[in-house]
C-alpha positions as CSV (number, residue, x, y, z in Angstrom):
1,X,-12.4,-27.2,10.0
2,X,-8.8,-27.9,10.9
3,X,-5.7,-25.7,10.8
4,X,-2.0,-26.3,10.7
5,X,0.1,-24.3,13.1
6,X,3.9,-24.1,13.1
7,X,5.8,-23.0,16.2
8,X,9.4,-22.2,15.1
9,X,10.8,-20.6,18.3
10,X,10.8,-22.0,21.8
11,X,7.5,-21.3,23.6
12,X,6.5,-22.5,27.0
13,X,4.2,-25.5,26.9
14,X,1.9,-23.7,29.4
15,X,1.9,-20.6,26.9
16,X,0.5,-22.6,24.1
17,X,-2.1,-24.4,26.1
18,X,-4.8,-22.4,24.4
19,X,-3.7,-23.9,21.1
20,X,-3.6,-27.5,22.5
21,X,-7.0,-27.0,24.0
22,X,-8.8,-25.7,20.9
23,X,-10.4,-28.1,18.4
24,X,-9.0,-28.4,14.9
25,X,-5.5,-27.1,15.6
26,X,-2.8,-29.3,14.3
27,X,0.4,-28.0,16.1
28,X,3.9,-28.7,15.0
29,X,6.9,-27.5,17.0
30,X,10.2,-27.2,15.0
31,X,12.7,-24.7,16.3
32,X,15.6,-26.0,14.2
33,X,14.5,-24.8,10.8
34,X,17.0,-22.9,8.6
35,X,15.5,-19.9,6.7
36,X,15.5,-22.1,3.5
37,X,13.9,-25.0,5.3
38,X,11.2,-22.7,6.8
39,X,10.5,-21.1,3.5
40,X,9.7,-24.6,2.1
41,X,8.0,-26.0,5.1
42,X,5.6,-22.9,5.6
43,X,3.6,-23.8,2.5
44,X,1.5,-26.1,4.4
45,X,0.7,-23.9,7.4
46,X,-2.1,-21.5,8.3
47,X,-0.5,-19.9,11.2
48,X,3.1,-19.3,12.4
49,X,4.2,-18.4,16.0
50,X,7.6,-16.9,16.6
51,X,9.6,-15.1,19.3
52,X,12.7,-13.0,18.1
53,X,14.8,-15.8,16.8
54,X,12.9,-16.6,13.5
55,X,13.2,-14.0,10.8
56,X,10.0,-13.9,8.9
57,X,11.2,-12.4,5.7
58,X,9.5,-11.6,2.4
59,X,10.8,-14.8,0.9
60,X,9.1,-16.8,3.6
61,X,5.9,-15.0,3.3
62,X,5.7,-15.3,-0.5
63,X,6.2,-19.0,-0.2
64,X,3.2,-19.3,2.3
65,X,0.0,-19.5,0.2
66,X,-2.1,-20.7,3.1
67,X,-0.6,-18.5,5.9
68,X,-3.2,-16.4,7.5
69,X,-1.7,-15.2,10.7
70,X,1.6,-14.5,12.3
71,X,1.9,-14.5,16.0
72,X,4.9,-12.8,17.7
73,X,5.2,-13.9,21.4
74,X,6.6,-10.5,22.5
75,X,6.4,-6.9,21.9
76,X,8.6,-6.0,19.0
77,X,7.9,-7.3,15.5
78,X,11.1,-6.0,13.8
79,X,11.9,-9.7,12.8
80,X,8.7,-9.8,10.8
81,X,8.4,-8.1,7.3
82,X,5.1,-6.3,8.0
83,X,4.9,-4.8,4.5
84,X,5.1,-8.2,3.0
85,X,2.7,-9.7,5.4
86,X,0.2,-6.9,4.9
87,X,0.5,-7.1,1.1
88,X,-0.4,-10.8,1.2
89,X,-3.3,-10.4,3.5
90,X,-1.6,-12.0,6.5
91,X,-2.4,-10.5,9.9
92,X,0.4,-10.1,12.4
93,X,-0.3,-10.1,16.1
94,X,1.8,-9.6,19.1
95,X,1.7,-9.5,22.9
96,X,2.2,-5.9,23.9
97,X,1.3,-6.3,27.6
98,X,2.7,-9.8,28.5
99,X,6.3,-8.9,29.2
100,X,5.7,-5.3,30.4
101,X,6.4,-6.0,34.1
102,X,9.4,-8.2,33.3
103,X,11.1,-5.7,31.0
104,X,10.5,-2.8,33.4
105,X,11.9,-4.8,36.3
106,X,15.0,-5.8,34.2
107,X,15.5,-2.1,33.3
108,X,15.6,-1.1,37.0
109,X,17.8,-4.0,37.9
110,X,20.3,-3.0,35.1
111,X,20.0,0.7,36.2
112,X,20.8,-0.2,39.8
113,X,23.6,-2.6,38.8
114,X,25.1,0.0,36.7
115,X,24.9,2.8,39.3
116,X,26.5,0.5,42.0
117,X,28.9,-1.5,39.7
118,X,27.6,-4.8,41.0
119,X,28.6,-7.1,38.2
120,X,32.2,-5.7,38.1
121,X,32.5,-6.1,42.0
122,X,31.2,-9.6,41.8
123,X,33.7,-10.6,39.0
124,X,36.5,-9.1,41.2
125,X,35.4,-11.0,44.2
126,X,35.2,-14.2,42.2
127,X,38.9,-13.6,41.1
128,X,39.9,-13.7,44.7
129,X,40.2,-10.0,45.3
130,X,38.7,-7.8,48.1
131,X,38.6,-4.4,46.4
132,X,36.1,-2.0,47.9
133,X,37.7,1.2,46.6
134,X,37.5,0.5,42.9
135,X,33.7,0.0,42.9
136,X,32.4,3.1,44.5
137,X,29.0,3.8,42.9
138,X,26.4,6.5,42.9
139,X,22.9,6.8,44.5
140,X,19.9,7.0,42.3
141,X,18.1,9.3,44.9
142,X,17.8,12.8,43.5
143,X,19.4,11.9,40.2
144,X,17.5,12.7,37.1
145,X,16.4,9.8,34.8
146,X,15.6,10.6,31.2
147,X,13.2,8.3,29.6
148,X,12.8,8.2,25.9
149,X,9.7,6.5,25.0
150,X,6.9,6.5,27.5
151,X,4.8,3.5,26.3
152,X,3.8,0.6,28.5
153,X,7.3,-0.2,29.6
154,X,8.7,3.3,29.8
155,X,5.7,4.3,31.9
156,X,6.4,1.4,34.3
157,X,10.1,2.2,34.5
158,X,9.2,5.9,35.3
159,X,6.9,4.9,38.1
160,X,9.6,2.5,39.7
161,X,12.2,5.3,39.3
162,X,9.8,7.6,41.2
163,X,9.8,5.1,43.9
164,X,13.7,5.3,44.0
165,X,13.0,9.1,44.6
166,X,14.6,10.0,41.2
167,X,13.5,13.0,39.2
168,X,12.0,11.8,35.8
169,X,12.0,13.8,32.6
170,X,10.6,11.9,29.6
171,X,10.0,12.3,25.8
172,X,7.2,10.6,23.9
173,X,5.4,11.9,20.8
174,X,2.1,11.2,22.6
175,X,3.1,12.6,26.0
176,X,1.1,15.8,26.9
177,X,2.0,18.2,29.8
178,X,-1.3,17.2,31.5
179,X,-0.4,13.5,31.5
180,X,3.1,14.2,32.5
181,X,1.8,16.1,35.5
182,X,-0.5,13.3,36.5
183,X,2.4,10.9,36.5
184,X,4.5,13.3,38.6
185,X,7.2,13.6,35.9
186,X,8.4,16.3,33.5
187,X,8.1,16.2,29.8
188,X,10.5,17.6,27.2
189,X,12.0,17.2,23.7
190,X,14.5,14.5,23.0
191,X,17.3,17.1,23.2
192,X,16.0,18.4,26.5
193,X,15.9,14.9,28.0
194,X,19.4,14.2,26.7
195,X,20.8,17.4,28.3
196,X,19.1,17.1,31.7
197,X,19.5,13.4,32.5
198,X,22.1,11.8,34.8
199,X,20.9,8.4,33.6
200,X,19.1,7.7,30.3
201,X,16.9,4.7,29.5
202,X,15.4,4.0,26.1
203,X,12.0,2.4,25.4
204,X,11.1,3.1,21.8
205,X,10.5,0.6,19.1
206,X,13.2,0.2,16.4
207,X,11.9,2.3,13.4
208,X,13.5,4.2,10.5
209,X,13.3,7.4,12.7
210,X,14.8,5.8,15.9
211,X,17.6,3.7,14.4
212,X,20.9,5.1,15.8
213,X,19.1,8.0,17.3
214,X,21.5,7.8,20.2
215,X,24.5,8.7,18.1
216,X,27.7,10.9,18.4
217,X,25.7,14.1,18.1
218,X,23.4,12.9,20.9
219,X,26.3,12.0,23.1
220,X,27.8,15.4,22.5
221,X,24.9,17.3,24.2
222,X,24.7,14.9,27.2
223,X,26.1,15.7,30.6
224,X,29.6,14.6,31.4
225,X,29.5,11.2,33.2
226,X,26.0,10.3,31.9
227,X,25.1,6.6,32.1
228,X,23.0,4.8,29.5
229,X,20.5,1.8,29.8
230,X,19.0,0.1,26.7
231,X,16.6,-2.8,27.4
232,X,14.4,-1.9,24.4
233,X,15.8,-2.6,21.0
234,X,19.3,-3.1,19.5
235,X,20.0,-0.6,16.8
236,X,18.7,2.5,18.6
237,X,22.1,3.2,20.0
238,X,25.1,3.6,17.6
239,X,27.3,1.1,19.2
240,X,30.5,2.5,17.8
241,X,29.6,6.0,18.9
242,X,28.8,4.5,22.4
243,X,32.2,2.8,22.5
244,X,34.0,6.2,21.7
245,X,31.9,8.1,24.2
246,X,32.8,5.7,27.0
247,X,36.6,5.8,26.1
248,X,36.5,9.5,26.1
249,X,34.8,9.5,29.5
250,X,31.8,11.4,28.3
251,X,29.7,8.4,29.2
252,X,30.5,6.8,32.6
253,X,28.8,3.5,31.9
254,X,26.3,1.5,29.9
255,X,23.9,-1.3,30.7
256,X,22.8,-3.1,27.6
257,X,20.4,-6.0,27.1
258,X,19.8,-5.8,23.4
259,X,22.1,-5.3,20.5
260,X,22.1,-4.4,16.8
261,X,23.4,-7.9,15.9
262,X,22.5,-10.8,18.1
263,X,24.1,-13.0,19.3
264,X,26.3,-10.1,20.5
265,X,29.8,-11.6,21.0
266,X,33.2,-10.2,20.3
267,X,32.2,-6.6,20.2
268,X,34.7,-4.1,21.4
269,X,32.1,-2.7,23.8
270,X,32.4,-5.9,25.8
271,X,36.1,-5.2,26.4
272,X,35.2,-2.0,28.4
273,X,35.0,-2.4,32.2
274,X,32.3,0.4,32.3
275,X,29.8,-1.8,30.3
276,X,27.6,-4.4,31.8
277,X,25.4,-6.6,29.5
278,X,22.9,-9.4,29.5
279,X,21.9,-11.6,26.5
280,X,18.4,-10.1,25.8
281,X,16.8,-11.2,29.1
282,X,14.3,-8.3,29.4
283,X,11.4,-10.7,29.0
284,X,13.1,-13.8,30.2
285,X,11.0,-14.6,33.3
286,X,8.8,-17.7,33.7
287,X,5.8,-15.4,34.1
288,X,6.5,-13.3,31.0
289,X,7.3,-16.2,28.7
290,X,3.9,-17.8,29.6
291,X,2.0,-14.6,29.4
292,X,3.1,-13.4,25.9
293,X,2.6,-17.0,24.5
294,X,-0.8,-17.2,26.0
295,X,-1.8,-13.9,24.7
296,X,-0.6,-14.8,21.1
297,X,-2.1,-18.2,21.3
298,X,-5.5,-16.8,22.2
299,X,-5.4,-14.4,19.3
300,X,-4.4,-17.1,16.8
301,X,-7.2,-19.4,17.9
302,X,-9.7,-16.5,17.8
303,X,-8.7,-15.4,14.4
304,X,-8.6,-18.9,12.8
305,X,-12.2,-19.4,14.2
306,X,-13.4,-16.1,12.5
307,X,-13.2,-13.8,15.5
308,X,-11.5,-10.4,16.0
309,X,-8.0,-10.3,17.5
310,X,-7.1,-8.2,20.5
311,X,-3.5,-7.2,19.5
312,X,-3.2,-6.7,15.8
313,X,-0.1,-5.1,14.5
314,X,-0.8,-4.4,10.9
315,X,-4.5,-3.4,11.6
316,X,-5.7,-0.4,13.6
317,X,-7.2,-1.9,16.7
318,X,-10.4,-0.5,18.3
319,X,-11.6,-1.0,21.9
320,X,-14.1,-3.7,22.8
321,X,-16.8,-1.0,23.3
322,X,-16.2,0.5,19.9
323,X,-16.1,-2.9,18.3
324,X,-19.5,-3.8,19.9
325,X,-21.1,-0.8,18.2
326,X,-19.7,-1.1,14.7
327,X,-19.6,-5.0,14.4
328,X,-23.2,-5.2,13.3
329,X,-22.3,-3.0,10.2
330,X,-19.5,-5.3,9.1
331,X,-21.6,-7.4,6.7
332,X,-23.5,-4.4,5.4
333,X,-20.3,-2.4,4.6
334,X,-18.7,-5.2,2.6
335,X,-22.1,-5.9,0.7
336,X,-22.3,-2.3,-0.2
337,X,-18.7,-2.5,-1.7
338,X,-19.6,-5.6,-3.6
339,X,-22.9,-4.0,-4.9
340,X,-20.9,-0.9,-6.1
341,X,-18.2,-2.9,-7.7
342,X,-21.0,-4.3,-10.0
343,X,-22.5,-1.0,-10.9
344,X,-19.5,0.1,-12.9
345,X,-16.8,-1.6,-15.1
346,X,-14.6,1.4,-15.0
347,X,-11.4,1.9,-13.1
348,X,-12.2,3.3,-9.6
349,X,-10.3,6.6,-9.0
350,X,-11.7,7.6,-5.7
351,X,-13.8,6.3,-2.9
352,X,-15.6,8.5,-0.5
353,X,-17.4,6.8,2.5
354,X,-19.9,8.8,4.7
355,X,-20.8,7.6,8.0
356,X,-23.8,9.2,9.6
357,X,-25.6,9.2,13.0
358,X,-24.2,7.3,15.8
359,X,-21.6,5.7,13.6
360,X,-20.0,9.1,13.2
361,X,-19.0,9.0,16.8
362,X,-17.1,5.7,16.6
363,X,-13.8,4.6,15.1
364,X,-15.0,3.3,11.7
365,X,-11.6,2.3,10.2
366,X,-12.6,-1.5,10.3
367,X,-15.8,-0.6,8.3
368,X,-13.8,1.3,5.7
369,X,-11.5,-1.7,5.2
370,X,-14.6,-4.0,5.0
371,X,-16.1,-1.7,2.3
372,X,-12.8,-1.6,0.4
373,X,-12.6,-5.4,0.5
374,X,-16.1,-5.6,-1.0
375,X,-15.1,-3.3,-3.8
376,X,-11.9,-4.9,-4.7
377,X,-13.2,-8.6,-4.5
378,X,-14.6,-8.5,-8.0
379,X,-11.1,-8.2,-9.5
380,X,-9.0,-9.7,-6.7
381,X,-11.2,-12.5,-5.3
382,X,-10.0,-14.0,-2.1
383,X,-6.5,-12.4,-2.2
384,X,-8.1,-9.2,-0.8
385,X,-9.1,-9.3,2.9
386,X,-9.4,-7.0,5.9
387,X,-5.7,-6.9,6.4
388,X,-4.6,-5.8,2.8
389,X,-7.7,-4.0,1.5
390,X,-6.5,-0.5,2.3
391,X,-2.9,-1.3,1.2
392,X,-4.1,-2.7,-2.1
393,X,-6.4,0.2,-2.8
394,X,-3.6,2.6,-2.2
395,X,-1.3,0.5,-4.4
396,X,-3.8,0.6,-7.3
397,X,-3.9,4.5,-6.9
398,X,-7.4,4.7,-5.4
399,X,-7.9,7.7,-3.2
400,X,-9.9,6.7,-0.1
401,X,-11.6,9.3,2.1
402,X,-13.7,8.9,5.2
403,X,-16.4,11.4,6.2
404,X,-18.4,11.8,9.3
405,X,-21.7,13.7,9.7
406,X,-24.6,13.8,12.2
407,X,-27.2,14.2,9.4
408,X,-28.8,10.8,8.8
409,X,-31.8,11.9,6.6
410,X,-34.3,9.9,8.8
411,X,-32.0,7.0,9.7
412,X,-30.4,6.4,13.1
413,X,-27.2,5.3,11.2
414,X,-26.4,5.5,7.6
415,X,-23.4,4.4,5.5
416,X,-23.1,5.9,2.0
417,X,-20.3,4.9,-0.3
418,X,-19.5,6.8,-3.4
419,X,-17.1,5.8,-6.2
420,X,-15.6,8.1,-8.8
421,X,-14.6,6.7,-12.2
422,X,-14.1,8.2,-15.7
423,X,-17.8,7.7,-16.3
424,X,-18.9,9.7,-13.3
425,X,-20.1,9.0,-9.7
426,X,-22.0,5.9,-8.5
427,X,-23.4,5.9,-4.9
428,X,-25.2,3.4,-2.7
429,X,-26.5,4.0,0.9
430,X,-27.3,1.3,3.5
431,X,-28.5,1.1,7.2
432,X,-29.7,-1.3,9.8
433,X,-33.4,-1.4,10.5
434,X,-34.8,-2.7,13.7
435,X,-36.4,-6.1,13.1
436,X,-35.4,-6.1,9.5
437,X,-31.6,-6.1,9.5
438,X,-29.3,-4.7,6.8
439,X,-31.0,-2.8,4.0
440,X,-29.8,-0.9,1.0
441,X,-31.9,2.2,1.0
442,X,-30.6,4.3,-1.9
443,X,-28.9,3.6,-5.2
444,X,-27.5,6.7,-6.9
445,X,-30.5,9.2,-6.5
446,X,-33.1,6.5,-6.2
447,X,-34.8,5.4,-2.9
448,X,-35.1,1.7,-2.5
449,X,-35.6,-1.0,0.3
450,X,-33.5,-4.1,-0.5
451,X,-32.0,-6.7,1.6
452,X,-28.3,-7.1,0.6
453,X,-28.3,-10.9,0.1
454,X,-28.9,-13.5,-2.4
455,X,-29.2,-12.9,-6.1
456,X,-30.2,-9.4,-7.3
457,X,-30.9,-7.7,-10.6
458,X,-30.4,-4.1,-11.1
459,X,-32.3,-2.9,-14.1
460,X,-32.1,0.7,-15.6
461,X,-34.9,1.5,-17.9
462,X,-37.1,4.2,-19.5
463,X,-40.2,5.0,-17.3
464,X,-42.8,3.7,-19.8
465,X,-45.8,1.3,-19.6
466,X,-44.9,-2.2,-20.2
467,X,-41.2,-2.0,-19.3
468,X,-41.6,-3.8,-16.0
469,X,-43.9,-6.4,-17.6
470,X,-41.3,-7.3,-20.4
471,X,-38.7,-7.9,-17.7
472,X,-41.0,-10.1,-15.7
473,X,-42.0,-12.1,-18.8
474,X,-38.5,-12.6,-19.9
475,X,-37.5,-13.9,-16.5
476,X,-40.5,-16.3,-16.5
477,X,-39.5,-17.7,-19.8
478,X,-36.0,-18.4,-18.3
479,X,-37.7,-20.0,-15.2
480,X,-36.2,-17.3,-12.9
481,X,-38.6,-16.6,-10.1
482,X,-38.9,-13.0,-8.8
483,X,-38.9,-12.8,-5.0
484,X,-39.2,-9.1,-4.4
485,X,-39.2,-5.9,-6.7
486,X,-38.4,-2.3,-6.0
487,X,-38.9,0.4,-8.5
488,X,-37.9,4.0,-8.6
489,X,-37.8,7.0,-10.9
490,X,-36.3,10.5,-11.0
491,X,-38.9,12.0,-13.3
492,X,-42.2,10.8,-14.9
493,X,-41.2,9.3,-18.3
494,X,-37.5,9.7,-17.5
495,X,-34.9,7.3,-16.3
496,X,-36.0,4.7,-13.9
497,X,-34.6,1.7,-12.1
498,X,-35.9,-1.8,-10.9
499,X,-34.3,-3.7,-8.1
500,X,-35.2,-7.3,-8.1
501,X,-34.4,-10.2,-5.8
502,X,-34.5,-13.6,-7.6
503,X,-34.3,-17.2,-6.5
504,X,-31.4,-18.2,-8.8
505,X,-28.2,-16.8,-10.1
506,X,-28.9,-15.0,-13.3
507,X,-26.5,-16.1,-16.1
508,X,-24.8,-13.6,-18.4
509,X,-26.8,-14.9,-21.4
510,X,-30.0,-14.0,-19.6
511,X,-28.6,-10.6,-18.8
512,X,-27.8,-10.1,-22.5
513,X,-31.4,-11.0,-23.5
514,X,-32.9,-8.6,-20.9
515,X,-30.7,-5.8,-22.3
516,X,-32.2,-6.4,-25.8
517,X,-35.8,-5.6,-24.5
518,X,-37.4,-2.3,-25.5
519,X,-36.8,0.6,-23.2
520,X,-34.1,-1.3,-21.1
521,X,-30.9,0.6,-20.9
522,X,-28.7,-1.6,-18.7
523,X,-29.1,-4.9,-16.6
524,X,-26.6,-5.9,-14.0
525,X,-26.7,-9.2,-12.0
526,X,-25.4,-8.9,-8.5
527,X,-24.7,-11.9,-6.3
528,X,-24.4,-11.1,-2.6
């Protein structure tokens, strides 16, 4: 199978080597497309690779019927409409580790240049001046660096600042006191960091909650003469408020690598001698450019060939160890979803998924998505996949709950999926048996032992002599061969079920004839 891949931003040739090396990858590099041209061109592509230049909007995504994956060669994905991608079942991957070192080094370089006024002194010297008095700086030693956002890059910056013998206080929603202590830093709220810091560096993503978080109110509680570094994302700092804070001498200086609107030209901030700036160079090293492109290229190749990606953005990722434990259950979880979707024609209101045994100790979110994919396939077909299954379920008003328990009822692992409709609750349980593979072991309250594959017939009937024979005879007349049969009942003479595997697809007309037989309540054909 071959795939068409479009690269719409400049990527290093070494970085896309994994794509060149893989079989069946037809690669087109076009970095000159306008948004309108890209929206037209993207129709023919299975994968799109970008950096920060291309804006992957909803319009572009909705014009991409074949698009399966978008790769962002970098950390941020704010130039990609994640909601639209998720809605259309397109996975988005990035390279969160590839530029960590480069971005951290650039932050420290900007911090040092800001403290020692290096760019201003250099420009003065180039102008023919020898002015030592105007560019007296400050030492970093014993100063307090406030780090807002202690992810990969923020943590690297904090470690380097410690090497400069700075005191570090950081805020991060996931930073515990224990972790801060191990790193040799202090932790605090955003307000505590802003109040304590002599220098502030920002390392958060651009989100609704972080947009303009460094605003006039934030500047008001900072120390007099504080200095600001932003090598993370434009839009986190209110640029007009920063200008006012510098003019009023509240802020002594700012070092900026990112801006709300890029290219950043003609802004009044650039007229201030206290501001130094670079044109979004945080990841602009040879090593980083190759590394992020290589990481994304590997994920694209892996995904198109049916594998699991390492750095999904719109899917919760799990560790390799966890993936190894739950991967054998992928097919079973989807098959249970498909099976259940056939048991009821009513609108699903709620889905409860119970994980028992060793599975209960793992991150089972991928299995939940797989189950939902199976449930929704009946009505949505191939439009539903691992990426958008949870989103679509929520959009259709289906409440989804995960439950974990150590009680397995005789099995080492057990997945039980329960759907609630206006007609009541239907339930199917499945497991993996050593040497036998995936098995469905319970349907509603009936114990069975069925391999979830091929063509199945679920027959609900009255527990009376001759019922099974009549079904077998009818199938023989229609030349439908029975491979296996499981029967179960709740009470003698009460309701009973038959689970049959057959060699051929059972047509609807055959199902209708079976339903007409004496003592047969319902017949459902299920193709797995």
